C-alpha positions in Angstrom: -150.3 95.4 -135.1 -147.4 94.2 -137.1 -148.7 92.1 -139.9 -145.5 91.2 -141.6 -141.8 92.0 -141.6 -140.0 94.0 -144.3 -138.1 91.6 -146.7 -134.5 91.2 -146.1 -132.0 92.7 -148.4 -129.6 89.7 -148.2 -129.4 86.7 -150.4 -128.4 83.2 -149.2 -124.7 82.5 -148.5 -123.2 80.0 -151.0 -124.0 76.6 -149.7 -121.3 74.2 -148.6 -120.7 71.1 -150.6 -119.3 70.0 -154.0 -118.8 72.9 -156.2 -120.3 71.1 -159.2 -123.7 70.9 -157.4 -123.7 74.1 -155.7 -125.5 77.1 -157.2 -123.6 80.2 -157.9 -125.5 83.1 -156.1 -124.2 86.6 -155.6 -122.1 87.4 -152.6 -124.0 87.0 -149.3 -124.6 90.7 -148.7 -125.2 91.7 -152.4 -128.3 91.8 -154.5 -128.6 91.6 -158.3 -130.3 94.4 -160.1 -133.3 92.2 -160.7 -133.5 91.2 -157.0 -133.3 94.9 -155.9 -136.2 95.7 -158.2 -138.2 92.6 -156.8 -137.4 93.7 -153.2 -138.7 97.2 -153.8 -141.8 95.9 -155.5 -142.4 93.5 -152.6 -142.1 96.4 -150.2 -144.6 98.5 -152.1 -147.1 95.6 -152.2 -146.7 94.9 -148.4 -147.3 98.5 -147.7 -150.4 98.6 -149.9 -151.8 95.5 -148.2 -151.1 96.9 -144.8 -152.6 100.3 -145.7 -155.8 98.7 -146.8 -156.0 96.8 -143.4 -155.3 100.0 -141.5 -158.0 101.8 -143.7 -160.5 99.0 -142.9 -159.7 99.4 -139.2 -160.2 103.2 -139.2 -163.5 102.8 -141.1 -164.6 100.2 -138.6 -163.8 102.3 -135.6 -165.7 105.4 -136.9 -168.6 103.4 -138.2 -168.9 101.3 -135.0 -168.9 104.6 -132.8 -171.5 106.4 -135.0 -173.8 103.6 -136.1 -176.5 104.2 -133.5 -176.6 107.9 -134.7 -176.5 106.9 -138.3 -178.0 103.4 -138.8 -176.7 103.1 -142.4 -173.2 103.0 -141.0 -174.0 99.5 -139.8 -173.5 98.3 -143.4 -170.2 100.1 -143.5 -169.2 98.6 -140.3 -170.0 95.2 -141.5 -168.1 95.7 -144.6 -165.0 97.1 -142.7 -165.3 94.2 -140.3 -165.3 91.6 -143.1 -162.4 93.3 -144.8 -160.2 93.2 -141.6 -161.1 89.5 -141.0 -160.2 88.7 -144.6 -157.0 90.8 -144.5 -155.8 89.2 -141.2 -156.7 85.7 -142.3 -154.8 86.1 -145.6 -151.9 87.8 -143.8 -151.6 84.8 -141.5 -151.8 82.4 -144.4 -149.1 84.2 -146.5 -146.9 84.8 -143.4 -147.2 81.2 -142.4 -145.5 80.1 -145.6 -142.3 81.9 -144.8 -142.1 82.3 -141.0 -143.8 82.0 -137.7 -146.5 84.8 -137.5 -145.5 87.3 -134.8 -142.8 84.8 -133.7 -145.4 82.3 -132.3 -144.6 78.8 -133.1 -148.2 77.8 -134.1 -148.5 74.4 -135.7 -148.4 74.2 -139.5 -146.6 77.6 -139.9 -143.2 78.5 -141.2 -143.8 75.8 -143.7 -141.0 76.5 -146.1 -138.2 76.8 -143.4 -139.4 73.7 -141.7 -140.1 71.5 -144.7 -137.3 72.9 -146.9 -135.8 69.4 -147.6 -139.0 67.8 -148.3 -140.0 70.6 -150.7 -136.6 70.2 -152.4 -137.2 66.3 -152.7 -140.7 66.9 -154.1 -139.4 69.5 -156.5 -136.7 67.2 -157.7 -139.2 64.3 -158.1 -141.6 66.6 -159.9 -138.9 67.7 -162.4 -137.7 64.1 -162.9 -141.3 62.8 -163.5 -142.7 65.6 -165.7 -139.7 67.2 -167.4 -136.9 64.6 -167.6 -139.2 62.0 -169.1 -137.7 60.4 -172.3 -140.9 60.7 -174.2 -141.3 64.4 -173.2 -137.8 65.1 -174.4 -138.2 63.3 -177.7 -141.6 64.9 -178.3 -140.0 68.4 -177.8 -137.0 67.6 -180.0 -139.4 66.4 -182.7 -141.6 69.4 -182.5 -138.7 71.9 -182.9 -137.1 70.0 -185.8 -133.7 70.8 -184.5 -131.7 69.5 -187.6 -133.6 71.8 -189.9 -133.0 74.8 -187.7 -129.4 74.0 -187.3 -129.1 73.5 -191.1 -130.7 76.9 -191.6 -128.3 78.6 -189.2 -125.2 76.8 -190.6 -126.0 77.6 -194.2 -127.1 81.1 -193.5 -124.9 84.2 -193.3 -122.4 84.0 -190.4 -123.2 80.5 -189.4 -120.1 78.8 -190.8 -117.9 81.6 -189.8 -119.1 81.4 -186.2 -118.4 77.7 -186.1 -115.0 78.3 -187.6 -114.3 81.1 -185.2 -115.3 79.1 -182.1 -113.6 76.0 -183.4 -110.4 78.1 -183.8 -110.6 79.5 -180.3 -111.1 75.9 -178.9 -108.1 74.7 -180.8 -105.9 77.5 -179.7 -107.0 77.1 -176.1 -106.3 73.4 -176.2 -102.8 74.0 -177.4 -102.2 76.5 -174.6 -103.3 73.9 -172.1 -101.5 70.9 -173.5 -97.8 70.4 -172.7 -95.7 69.5 -175.6 -93.7 66.9 -173.7 -96.8 65.2 -172.3 -98.4 65.0 -175.8 -95.1 63.7 -177.3 -95.0 61.0 -174.6 -98.5 60.0 -175.4 -97.7 59.7 -179.1 -94.6 57.8 -178.4 -96.5 55.4 -176.1 -99.2 54.8 -178.8 -96.5 54.2 -181.4 -94.7 51.6 -179.1 -98.0 50.0 -178.2 -99.7 49.8 -181.5 -96.9 49.9 -184.0 -93.8 48.4 -182.4 -95.0 46.0 -179.8 -97.0 43.7 -182.2 -94.7 41.5 -184.4 -94.6 42.8 -188.0 -94.0 39.5 -189.8 -97.5 37.7 -189.5 -99.6 40.8 -190.4 -97.3 41.8 -193.2 -97.3 38.3 -194.5 -101.2 38.0 -194.4 -101.4 41.3 -196.2 -98.9 40.2 -198.8 -100.5 36.9 -199.2 -103.8 38.5 -200.0 -102.2 40.9 -202.5 -100.3 38.1 -204.3 -103.3 35.8 -204.4 -105.4 38.6 -206.1 -102.5 39.3 -208.5 -102.2 42.9 -207.6 -98.4 42.5 -207.7 -98.4 41.7 -211.4 -98.7 45.4 -212.3 -95.4 46.1 -210.5 -93.7 43.2 -212.1 -94.8 44.3 -215.5 -93.4 47.8 -214.7 -90.0 46.2 -213.7 -89.9 44.1 -216.7 -90.8 46.9 -219.0 -88.1 49.1 -217.5 -85.6 46.2 -217.8 -86.3 45.7 -221.5 -86.2 49.4 -222.2 -82.9 49.6 -220.5 -81.5 46.6 -222.3 -82.6 48.0 -225.7 -81.0 51.4 -225.0 -77.6 50.1 -223.5 -76.0 47.9 -226.1 -72.5 49.4 -225.7 -72.8 49.0 -221.9 -73.5 45.3 -222.1 -70.7 44.8 -224.6 -68.3 46.7 -222.5 -69.1 44.7 -219.4 -68.4 41.5 -221.3 -65.2 42.8 -222.7 -63.9 44.0 -219.3 -64.5 40.5 -217.8 -62.9 38.4 -220.6 -59.3 37.2 -220.3 -56.5 39.4 -221.7 -55.4 36.9 -224.1 -58.7 36.9 -225.9 -58.6 38.9 -229.1 -60.6 42.1 -229.1 -62.7 41.2 -232.1 -63.7 38.0 -230.3 -64.7 40.1 -227.3 -66.9 42.2 -229.6 -68.6 39.1 -231.1 -69.2 37.6 -227.6 -70.5 40.9 -226.3 -72.9 41.2 -229.2 -74.1 37.7 -228.8 -74.7 38.2 -225.0 -76.5 41.4 -225.6 -78.8 39.8 -228.3 -79.6 36.9 -226.0 -80.4 39.2 -223.0 -82.6 41.4 -225.1 -84.4 38.4 -226.5 -84.8 37.1 -223.0 -86.2 40.3 -221.6 -88.5 40.6 -224.6 -89.7 37.1 -224.0 -90.5 37.8 -220.4 -92.2 41.1 -221.3 -94.4 39.4 -223.9 -95.4 36.2 -222.1 -97.6 36.7 -219.0 -97.0 33.0 -218.1 -93.3 33.0 -218.7 -91.3 30.8 -216.3 -89.5 33.8 -214.8 -92.8 35.4 -213.9 -94.0 32.1 -212.4 -90.8 31.9 -210.4 -91.3 35.4 -209.0 -94.9 34.5 -208.1 -93.7 31.4 -206.3 -90.9 33.2 -204.4 -93.3 36.0 -203.2 -95.9 33.4 -202.1 -93.3 31.5 -200.2 -92.1 34.7 -198.6 -95.6 35.6 -197.5 -96.0 32.2 -195.9 -92.6 32.5 -194.2 -93.4 35.8 -192.7 -96.4 34.2 -191.0 -95.2 30.9 -189.9 -91.3 30.7 -190.1 -89.8 31.6 -186.8 -86.5 32.6 -188.5 -88.1 34.9 -190.9 -90.3 36.4 -188.3 -87.2 37.1 -186.2 -85.5 38.7 -189.3 -88.5 41.0 -189.8 -88.3 42.0 -186.2 -84.7 42.8 -186.4 -85.4 45.0 -189.4 -88.1 46.7 -187.4 -85.7 47.3 -184.6 -83.1 48.8 -186.9 -85.6 51.1 -188.6 -87.4 52.2 -185.6 -85.2 52.2 -182.5 -85.7 54.5 -179.4 -84.2 57.6 -180.9 -86.2 57.3 -184.2 -89.4 56.7 -182.2 -88.9 59.8 -180.1 -88.0 61.7 -183.2 -91.1 60.5 -185.0 -93.3 61.4 -182.0 -91.7 64.9 -181.7 -91.9 65.6 -185.4 -95.5 64.4 -185.7 -96.8 66.6 -182.9 -94.8 69.7 -184.1 -96.1 69.2 -187.6 -99.7 68.8 -186.4 -99.5 71.8 -184.0 -97.8 74.1 -186.5 -100.2 73.2 -189.3 -103.4 73.7 -187.1 -102.2 77.0 -185.5 -101.3 78.4 -188.9 -104.6 77.3 -190.4 -106.8 78.7 -187.5 -104.9 82.0 -187.3 -105.5 82.7 -191.0 -109.1 83.1 -191.9 -108.1 82.7 -195.6 -106.2 79.6 -195.1 -107.0 76.5 -197.2 -108.0 74.5 -194.2 -110.3 77.3 -192.8 -111.9 78.0 -196.3 -112.6 74.3 -196.8 -113.9 73.9 -193.3 -116.4 76.7 -193.7 -117.5 75.3 -197.1 -118.0 71.9 -195.5 -120.1 73.4 -192.7 -122.2 75.4 -195.2 -122.7 72.3 -197.4 -123.7 70.2 -194.4 -126.2 72.8 -193.3 -127.7 73.1 -196.9 -128.1 69.3 -196.9 -129.9 69.4 -193.5 -132.4 71.8 -195.0 -132.8 70.1 -198.4 -132.3 66.4 -197.6 -135.2 65.1 -195.6 -133.6 61.7 -195.2 -130.4 63.2 -193.8 -132.4 65.6 -191.5 -134.5 62.6 -190.3 -131.4 60.6 -189.4 -129.9 63.6 -187.6 -133.1 64.1 -185.6 -133.2 60.4 -184.8 -129.5 60.5 -183.6 -130.2 63.6 -181.4 -133.4 62.0 -180.1 -131.6 58.8 -179.3 -128.7 60.6 -177.6 -131.1 62.8 -175.6 -133.2 59.8 -174.7 -130.2 58.0 -173.5 -128.9 60.8 -171.3 -132.4 61.4 -169.8 -132.9 57.6 -169.3 -129.5 57.1 -167.7 -128.9 60.4 -165.7 -132.4 61.7 -165.0 -132.2 60.8 -161.3 -128.7 62.4 -161.0 -129.9 65.6 -162.8 -132.9 65.8 -160.4 -130.8 65.1 -157.5 -129.0 68.4 -158.1 -132.2 70.2 -157.1 -132.7 68.1 -154.0 -129.2 68.3 -152.9 -128.8 72.0 -153.5 -132.0 72.8 -151.7 -130.9 70.6 -148.8 -127.7 72.5 -148.4 -129.5 75.9 -148.2 -130.0 77.6 -144.9 -133.7 77.3 -143.9 -134.3 81.1 -143.1 -132.2 82.2 -146.1 -134.2 79.8 -148.4 -137.5 81.3 -147.0 -136.2 84.8 -147.8 -135.2 83.7 -151.3 -138.5 82.3 -152.2 -140.4 85.3 -150.7 -138.3 87.7 -152.8 -139.3 85.7 -156.0 -143.0 85.2 -155.3 -143.7 87.5 -152.4 -145.1 90.3 -154.6 -147.7 88.1 -156.1 -148.6 86.6 -152.7 -149.4 90.1 -151.4 -152.3 90.2 -153.9 -153.9 87.5 -151.8 -153.9 89.9 -148.9 -155.4 92.6 -151.0 -157.9 90.3 -152.5 -158.8 88.9 -149.0 -159.5 92.4 -147.8 -161.7 93.3 -150.7 -163.5 89.9 -150.7 -163.9 90.0 -146.9 -165.5 93.4 -147.1 -168.0 92.2 -149.8 -168.7 89.1 -147.9 -169.2 90.9 -144.6 -171.5 93.3 -146.3 -173.5 90.6 -148.0 -173.9 88.5 -144.9 -175.0 91.4 -142.8 -177.5 92.6 -145.4 -179.0 89.2 -145.8 -179.2 88.7 -142.0 -180.8 92.2 -141.7 -183.4 91.5 -144.3 -184.2 88.1 -143.0 -184.3 89.0 -139.2 -184.8 92.7 -139.1 
């Protein structure tokens, strides 16, 4: 009697469907090293279970034939008979999971091939309910204290170097993928949208109004007045010469000298007065002029138009394209130079920052608690939002599998352990048969 077929040496063909949801098994006619070992172990266990059944059958035949000559063989026959019944019953139960026993379409057999989709749906629902629960994920993250572990790794030997190395690989890979013209077009578009499209006058006027109202411009005015006073004190001859050069030719030279000295003295006194008096009329006039300018930039259409004209002159199309090109080239060159040199200032500072952050995660309980809370919130959101989609991967993947191939896959994974059921059934059946016969013999003779 054939009690079970040998396991197949093929794995399932890759299921059709979206590649993101499909598993990635080996080629249809190939087995991984682990699967080969499992297939060999499954064959051995099947052979052992079948050998026990055959042994029980042989013992039963001899015991049945000789029991009248040797009455004690009745007990052996009963044990062998029970062992065969147990072995056959458990063979039927195990086989019915994966295929029709002996090809007979008996009801409630070939459970896995027939109910593959329902099993996949139930498995997906089980995973979603018991593993993708927000509370389960939060409790697990809390128990492992992920921030503390991450901190110990980052601050330990090699942690920061590994992060820097992987980050450098990501940056290099990103620059290889990105097209320079496309990136420059994006930067140019951002500049036009966020820098050139909005009018400059009102925002500049609002910012200037706030600066002037708080008096931050007084420092600049003080600097200009101080420089003017210093220049005036150091340039007596220059002022006198300017006066002389602009006087009529018929004016005597000594008169030019007197006038030049007088003008210089008055200008010096004037600048000294402005420098010494914070409330000087000149300073007040400057404040009023700047305040009016800030208001005009916000509300005067003519001034706003002038500001737009200045913007157009400063940042025309060629200038914007040049700015975008130069910005991207500078960023790309600086980053590639930094990541290619492990001793560059950027790399060294990055590693130091990573180590410092890891040390703080270990020593600062408040920071570690915040990081754990952030991770928990993020994981909770992902599970809460996408748990059904994640579980659906299991359901949809199983649904795309071929029924027969699915059965063979599952049998390859758990079939060895299921063969112990057949072995145990043989042993338990033998003991049960022997016990029942003994009790009946003692009771009824």
